[in-house]
N, C-alpha and C positions, 0 to 999 in steps of 0.2 A: 483876100480875107483869110485870116488864120483859121485853120480848121483842126489842127492837132493840138494836144497839150503842150508839145514842145515849141510849136509855132506860136501859140498864144502867150507862152512864157517869154519867148524872145520878144514879141511885140510889146509886152508889159515892161520888160527890161528897157527897151528903146524908149518908151514913153517916160520912164523914170529917168533915164539919162537926160532927156530933153527938158523935162519938168521934175527937177529933184525933190520938190516938195511932195510929190506922189509917194515917195519913199521916206523921206526924213520926217514928215509930219503925219504919216499914216497911223491912224488909231488901230487898235486891235480889230474893230469892226471893219475898217477899210481893208486891212490885211486879210480878214476872212473873206471879204467880198472879192478881193484879188485872186484868192485861191480858187474860189467858185468860178470866176472867169477863166482862169488857166484850165480848170477841170472841164469847161465847156457847159456849166450848169447856168451861167449868166453870159449875156454878151456885154460889151462895153457901155452902151447907153444905160443898160439896167444897172450896172455897177455905179455909174455916175448919178443916176436918178435916186438910188438908194443912199449914196453919200450925201447928195444934196438934201434929200428929206430929212436925214439924221442931223445934218448940220442946222437946218431951219428949227428943229426941236430943241436944240441945245441952247 
């Protein structure tokens, strides 16, 4: 499990390489959540839950 901001940034980059839409279709809100993930403020399930909730509202 990624513990440091550098490790979480690397994990995010790897996910974006495998699933390019995480980067190419990321909204400003999603990018904010990604930054919070990298900073250690959110874990990945929390990021996905927030994005999914916002998508349902749109």
